[in-house]
C-alpha positions in Angstrom: 10.6 28.3 -16.2 7.4 29.2 -16.1 4.8 28.6 -19.0 1.4 30.9 -19.7 -0.6 29.2 -17.8 1.2 29.7 -14.5 2.6 26.1 -13.7 6.2 25.8 -13.0 8.4 23.0 -15.5 11.7 22.1 -15.7 13.4 21.1 -18.9 13.2 17.7 -19.8 16.8 16.3 -18.5 17.8 19.3 -16.8 19.2 17.9 -13.6 17.9 18.6 -10.4 19.7 20.7 -7.6 19.5 21.2 -4.2 16.0 22.9 -3.9 14.7 19.7 -5.8 16.5 17.2 -3.2 15.4 19.1 -0.5 12.1 19.5 -1.5 11.9 16.1 -2.0 13.1 15.3 1.8 10.2 17.7 2.6 7.6 15.3 0.6 9.1 12.5 2.4 7.9 13.4 6.4 4.5 13.2 5.3 4.5 10.5 3.0 6.0 8.3 5.2 2.8 9.4 7.8 0.5 8.4 5.6 1.9 5.0 4.8 2.3 4.7 9.1 -1.6 5.5 9.6 -2.2 2.5 7.7 -1.2 0.6 10.8 -0.9 2.8 13.5 -3.6 1.5 15.1 -2.7 -1.9 16.0 -1.8 -1.2 19.2 -3.9 1.6 19.9 -7.3 -0.5 19.3 -7.5 -1.3 23.7 -6.6 1.6 24.6 -9.6 3.6 22.5 -11.8 0.4 23.1 -11.7 1.1 26.8 -11.7 4.7 26.6 -14.6 5.1 23.9 -16.4 1.5 24.4 -17.0 1.3 20.5 -19.4 -1.5 19.3 -17.7 -4.6 17.3 -18.8 -2.8 14.3 -17.7 0.6 15.5 -14.7 -0.8 16.6 -14.3 -2.1 12.4 -14.6 0.8 11.6 -12.5 2.9 13.4 -9.2 0.4 12.4 -11.0 0.4 7.8 -12.1 3.4 7.4 -8.8 5.3 7.2 -8.3 2.1 4.5 -11.3 2.2 2.3 -11.6 6.1 1.9 -7.6 6.0 0.7 -8.5 3.5 -1.5 -11.5 5.3 -2.8 -11.1 8.2 -3.8 -7.3 7.9 -5.4 -7.9 8.0 -8.9 -10.6 11.4 -7.7 -7.4 13.1 -6.3 -5.1 12.4 -8.7 -7.1 13.4 -11.8 -8.3 16.9 -9.4 -4.9 17.5 -8.9 -3.4 17.6 -12.5 -6.3 19.8 -13.4 -6.3 22.2 -9.8 -2.5 21.7 -9.6 -1.1 19.0 -7.8 0.9 21.4 -5.1 -2.5 23.5 -4.4 -4.0 19.9 -3.6 -1.1 18.9 -1.5 -1.3 21.4 0.2 -4.9 21.5 0.7 -4.6 17.8 1.9 -1.6 18.3 4.8 -3.6 21.0 6.4 -6.9 18.5 6.4 -5.1 15.5 7.1 -3.3 17.8 10.2 -6.7 19.2 11.4 -8.3 15.5 11.3 -5.7 14.2 13.5 -6.2 17.1 16.1 -9.9 15.6 15.9 -9.2 12.1 16.3 -6.4 12.7 18.8 -9.2 14.1 21.2 -12.2 12.6 19.9 -14.4 12.2 23.2 -16.8 9.3 21.2 -16.4 6.1 18.8 -18.5 8.4 15.8 -16.3 11.3 15.9 -13.4 9.1 15.8 -14.5 7.3 12.5 -15.7 10.7 11.3 -12.1 12.2 12.0 -10.7 9.0 10.4 -12.6 9.0 7.0 -11.2 12.9 7.0 -7.5 11.5 7.3 -8.5 9.1 4.7 -9.5 11.8 2.3 -5.8 13.7 3.3 -4.3 11.1 2.2 -5.5 9.9 -1.0 -4.5 13.6 -1.8 -0.9 13.4 -0.7 0.1 10.3 -2.2 -0.7 10.7 -5.9 0.2 14.5 -5.5 3.9 13.5 -4.2 3.9 10.8 -7.1 3.1 13.5 -9.5 5.9 16.1 -7.7 8.2 13.8 -8.2 7.5 13.8 -11.5 7.7 17.1 -12.5 10.8 17.7 -10.3 13.1 15.6 -11.6 12.6 15.2 -15.6 16.2 13.9 -15.7 15.6 10.3 -15.9 18.3 9.1 -13.7 17.7 11.4 -10.8 14.0 10.8 -11.6 14.4 7.0 -10.5 16.4 7.4 -7.7 13.7 9.7 -6.1 11.2 7.3 -7.4 13.1 4.4 -5.5 13.3 6.5 -2.4 9.3 7.1 -2.6 9.0 3.3 -2.9 11.2 2.9 0.2 9.9 5.3 2.5 6.0 3.9 2.1 7.3 0.4 2.7 9.2 1.4 5.3 6.3 3.3 6.9 3.8 0.6 6.8 6.2 -1.4 8.9 7.3 1.4 11.2 3.2 2.7 12.2 2.6 -0.3 14.3 6.1 -0.1 16.2 5.6 3.5 16.7 1.6 3.0 18.1 2.8 0.0 20.2 5.6 2.9 21.4 3.5 5.7 22.0 0.3 3.7 23.4 2.9 2.5 26.1 4.3 5.6 27.2 1.5 8.3 26.6 -2.3 8.4 25.4 -3.6 6.8 22.0 -4.4 10.1 20.8 -0.5 10.8 20.8 -0.3 8.3 17.7 -2.3 11.1 15.9 -0.2 14.2 16.9 2.9 12.8 15.5 1.5 13.6 12.1 1.3 17.2 13.0 5.0 18.6 12.8 6.0 17.5 9.5 2.5 18.4 7.6 3.2 21.8 9.5 6.4 21.4 8.1 5.1 20.8 4.5 2.6 23.6 5.0 5.4 26.5 5.7 8.4 24.9 3.3 5.7 23.3 0.1 4.9 26.7 -1.1 8.9 28.1 -1.3 10.7 24.8 -2.5 7.9 22.5 -4.5 6.6 23.3 -8.1 3.3 23.9 -9.1 2.2 21.8 -11.9 -0.7 20.8 -13.5 -2.1 20.1 -17.0 -2.3 22.9 -19.2 -5.8 21.4 -21.0 -7.4 19.3 -18.7 -10.9 19.9 -19.9 -14.2 19.4 -18.1 -14.0 17.6 -14.5 -16.1 14.4 -14.6 -18.1 14.4 -11.7 -19.8 11.1 -12.8 -16.5 9.1 -12.6 -16.2 10.1 -8.8 -19.3 8.3 -7.7 -18.6 5.3 -10.3 -14.8 5.3 -9.2 -15.5 4.9 -5.4 -18.7 2.3 -6.3 -16.0 0.2 -7.7 -13.1 -0.2 -5.7 -14.4 0.0 -2.1 -16.9 -3.2 -2.3 -14.2 -4.8 -3.9 -11.4 -3.9 -1.2 -14.3 -4.4 1.3 -15.4 -8.1 0.3 -11.8 -9.1 -0.3 -10.8 -8.0 3.2 -13.3 -9.5 4.5 -13.2 -13.0 2.3 -9.7 -14.0 4.3 -10.9 -13.5 8.2 -14.9 -14.7 7.3 -14.7 -17.2 4.5 -16.1 -17.1 1.1 -19.8 -16.1 2.4 -22.8 -14.6 0.2 -23.0 -11.2 1.8 -18.3 -11.2 0.7 -19.1 -12.5 -2.5 -22.0 -10.1 -3.8 -19.8 -6.9 -2.4 -17.1 -8.2 -4.6 -19.3 -8.8 -7.8 -21.5 -5.7 -7.5 -17.5 -3.7 -7.3 -16.4 -5.6 -10.5 -20.1 -5.1 -12.3 -19.2 -1.1 -11.2 -15.9 -1.2 -12.6 -16.9 -1.8 -15.7 -19.4 1.1 -15.9 -16.1 3.0 -15.2 -14.5 1.4 -17.7 -16.7 2.6 -20.4 -17.3 5.8 -19.2 -13.8 6.7 -19.2 -13.7 5.1 -22.6 -16.7 7.5 -23.7 -17.0 10.6 -22.0 -15.1 13.8 -23.6 -13.3 14.5 -20.5 -12.9 11.4 -18.9 -10.9 11.2 -14.6 -8.3 8.8 -16.9 -7.4 9.1 -19.9 -7.4 5.8 -21.7 -4.9 6.6 -23.5 -2.3 6.8 -20.6 -2.4 2.5 -21.3 -1.1 3.0 -25.3 2.2 4.9 -23.4 4.9 2.1 -23.9 5.3 -0.2 -20.8 2.3 1.7 -18.2 0.1 -0.9 -19.0 2.4 -3.8 -17.6 4.1 -2.0 -14.9 0.1 -1.4 -14.0 -0.3 -5.3 -13.7 3.2 -6.4 -11.9 2.7 -3.2 -9.6 -0.7 -5.6 -8.6 1.3 -8.7 -8.3 4.0 -6.9 -6.1 1.3 -6.1 -4.2 -0.7 -9.1 -4.0 2.8 -11.4 -2.8 3.8 -8.8 0.0 0.3 -8.4 1.7 -0.6 -11.8 0.9 2.6 -13.0 3.0 1.7 -10.1 5.7 -1.2 -11.8 6.5 0.8 -15.2 8.0 4.0 -14.4 9.2 2.1 -11.4 12.1 0.0 -13.8 13.1 3.1 -16.7 13.4 5.1 -14.1 15.5 2.2 -13.6 17.9 0.3 -16.7 17.6 2.6 -19.4 16.7 5.4 -18.6 18.2 3.5 -17.0 20.9 5.2 -13.5 21.2 3.4 -10.5 22.9 2.1 -8.1 20.5 5.3 -5.2 21.2 7.9 -8.2 20.6 6.6 -9.2 17.3 6.1 -5.7 16.1 9.8 -5.2 16.4 11.0 -8.6 15.4 8.9 -8.0 12.1 11.4 -4.5 12.3 14.3 -6.4 11.1 13.0 -7.5 7.6 12.9 -3.9 6.7 16.4 -3.0 7.0 18.3 -4.1 3.2 14.9 -2.6 1.9 16.5 0.6 1.9 19.2 -0.8 -0.1 17.5 -3.1 -2.7 15.3 0.0 -4.7 18.7 1.8 -5.1 20.7 -0.8 -5.8 18.3 -1.6 -8.9 18.4 1.9 -9.9 22.3 2.0 -10.5 22.0 -1.9 -12.5 19.4 -0.2 -14.7 21.6 3.1 -14.8 25.0 1.2 -16.2 22.8 -1.0 -18.5 21.3 -3.4 -16.8 17.4 -4.1 -19.3 15.2 -3.3 -16.9 13.5 -6.0 -17.6 16.1 -8.1 -16.0 16.1 -6.4 -13.3 12.3 -7.0 -12.4 12.6 -10.2 -13.5 15.3 -10.7 -11.0 13.3 -9.0 -8.1 10.2 -11.1 -8.9 12.7 -14.3 -9.1 14.0 -13.6 -5.5 10.3 -12.7 -4.2 9.4 -16.0 -5.2 12.9 -17.3 -3.0 11.6 -15.4 -0.1 8.4 -17.1 -0.4 10.1 -21.0 -1.1 12.6 -20.1 2.5 9.0 -19.7 4.1 7.5 -22.6 2.6 10.1 -24.6 4.7 9.3 -23.0 8.2 7.4 -24.9 11.0 6.4 -23.9 14.3 10.1 -23.1 15.8 11.3 -21.1 12.8 11.6 -17.6 14.0 14.9 -16.4 11.7 14.1 -18.9 8.9 10.8 -16.7 8.9 12.2 -13.3 8.9 15.1 -13.8 6.9 12.8 -15.1 3.9 10.1 -12.2 5.0 13.6 -9.8 4.2 14.2 -11.6 0.9 10.6 -11.3 0.2 10.5 -7.7 0.9 13.5 -6.9 -1.0 12.9 -8.3 -4.1 9.2 -6.7 -4.2 11.2 -3.4 -3.5 13.1 -3.9 -6.6 9.9 -4.4 -8.7 8.4 -1.9 -7.4 10.6 0.9 -7.5 11.7 0.1 -11.3 7.6 -0.7 -12.2 7.0 2.8 -10.8 9.7 4.6 -12.9 8.6 3.3 -15.7 4.7 3.8 -15.2 5.7 7.4 -13.8 8.3 7.7 -17.1 5.7 6.5 -20.1 3.2 8.9 -19.1 2.7 12.3 -20.1 3.6 14.7 -17.1 0.2 16.4 -17.6 -1.2 13.0 -16.3 1.1 12.7 -14.0 -1.5 13.0 -11.2 -3.8 10.2 -12.7 -0.4 7.6 -13.6 0.4 7.6 -10.1 -3.1 7.1 -8.6 -4.1 4.1 -11.2 -1.0 2.6 -9.8 -1.9 2.9 -6.0 -4.7 1.7 -6.7 -3.6 -1.1 -8.2 -1.5 -1.8 -5.6 -4.4 -1.5 -2.9 -6.2 -3.7 -5.5 -3.3 -6.3 -4.8 -2.5 -6.1 -1.6 -6.2 -6.8 -0.9 -6.8 -10.0 -3.0 -3.1 -11.0 -2.1 -4.8 -11.5 1.4 -8.0 -12.8 0.2 -6.2 -15.4 -2.4 -3.4 -16.3 0.0 -5.3 -16.2 3.4 -8.1 -19.0 1.5 -5.5 -21.0 0.6 -4.2 -20.5 4.5 -7.5 -21.1 6.3 -8.7 -24.1 3.6 -5.7 -25.8 4.8 -5.9 -25.3 8.2 -9.3 -26.1 8.0 -8.8 -29.4 6.6 -5.9 -30.3 9.0 -7.5 -29.4 12.9 -9.6 -32.9 14.0 -13.4 -33.1 12.6 -13.5 -33.0 16.5 -12.4 -29.7 17.8 -14.6 -27.1 18.7 -16.4 -25.1 16.3 -14.3 -22.0 17.2 -10.8 -24.2 16.5 -12.2 -25.2 13.2 -12.4 -21.7 12.4 -9.3 -19.6 13.2 -6.0 -20.5 14.9 -7.1 -17.2 17.7 -9.9 -19.7 18.4 -8.7 -22.8 18.9 -6.0 -20.6 21.4 -8.8 -19.4 23.3 -10.0 -22.2 24.0 -6.6 -24.5 24.5 -6.7 -24.4 28.7 -10.2 -26.1 28.1 -9.2 -28.6 25.4 -5.5 -30.7 25.6 -3.4 -30.5 22.8 -5.0 -28.0 21.0 -2.9 -25.4 20.8 0.0 -27.7 19.6 -2.2 -29.4 16.5 -3.8 -25.7 15.8 -0.4 -23.9 15.4 1.3 -27.2 13.5 -2.4 -26.3 11.1 -1.5 -22.8 10.6 1.9 -23.3 9.8 0.7 -26.1 7.1 -1.3 -23.4 6.0 0.8 -20.8 5.3 3.3 -23.7 3.6 0.9 -24.1 1.1 -0.1 -20.2 0.5 3.7 -19.7 0.8 4.2 -22.4 -2.0 1.5 -20.7 -4.1 3.3 -17.3 -3.2 6.7 -18.7 -5.0 4.5 -20.3 -8.1 2.6 -16.6 -8.7 6.4 -14.6 -8.5 7.5 -17.1 -10.9 5.2 -16.4 -13.7 5.3 -13.1 -13.1 9.6 -13.2 -13.4 8.1 -14.7 -16.9 5.4 -12.1 -17.8 8.1 -9.0 -16.7 10.8 -10.6 -18.8 8.7 -10.5 -21.8 6.5 -7.5 -21.4 9.3 -4.9 -20.8 12.2 -6.1 -22.6 14.1 -3.7 -24.6 11.9 -1.0 -23.2 14.1 2.4 -22.1 13.3 5.4 -20.4 14.2 8.7 -21.7 14.2 12.3 -20.6 10.9 14.4 -21.4 
């Protein structure tokens, strides 16, 4: 039905039909590609470097600018979608994403590629909260919405894993620009079918858009993400600590603005929804655990087990196999009457077991590490699918975009924090275990040690053992954190129910 504002709505509790499920399938393709673009340059960077000859700084920006812009604009785009319409914003973002993909594919300079990647980040920031908000609009029945969000969570997680493998295959058989052109069919499909399949939805009374909150939100997010991202590899240097601190100060200013503005970008009332605030926190912890483990396991496969980048990426796909089953299983348990608090608690406990298995790995434990990653990922996907459903269900439908963007921004923070904290623990143990007589480069990173291995007998073996010890220490810390999160979930989510609304 259509209300007086022109927004298409579905009566609460109405079962979605073939049209809605088809629309969900259309939404999943661009969502998959947006998540893949986070990791799609892993194997393309060498070819790009040979062709465009970027400086070291430019190469870093080619790789990082997408994630930085994406994280910085999520809250802005979620709020904007609530105001102008989520379908409209989604289609604008799809057009921008497709156009930027073409520019990136045929870029003839590093500057052009950096600019195109930045526009891809803008497009990604419109697509991610809009897809989740539209799911909230299309699926008003609590059971169907939970299934749809479970699929959304699985696609997001799988996309990050698939991105690196796809880039390796495409670069091997085509040229590096092909990693961007694969975006075009999905975006074209969305632009053609979206206007017919997707309902328009918006806040009927959004108030004036708070333009001051836009720079405040970016100034809060970007310095923190940048600082936390650099700390694991570069250490706790002053510039990264200052960057993180400045971002936190702007975050405090942003929060103050939201509490005092007449029409805030993020309505503080969202956090008064039963279950929303715990969901944001637990989502951050889940992302912390997932990205914190990935920091070690990718290096372990390549540098400790000495596998090629392509072999490592293909092996890394195996832990993704059980992910497709865990979210539907968690949803089925909740729908059969199991308390959501118990399911989320179990998910964190399973994740803690995965970290515990990772803590037992030595320098030749391929299958143990892969199984540990699969167990960890399965537990975290159980958590994220359930708390995402809870967060969206507890938020008013007119604030679905803002609620989605908050969850995704929290996930970005959690991932960066996981790499920073667990990466720092692992690095500290690595440096402690490397002999003081080793060259400085070897004491900094495993990669530096392996580069000197031909000149220093026995250094490679010692460095690999030191890195594995660091991974074990970080895994123990991760297991303790997830055990604490399990206890928090059991208490904070107890008795919370999701109803059709």
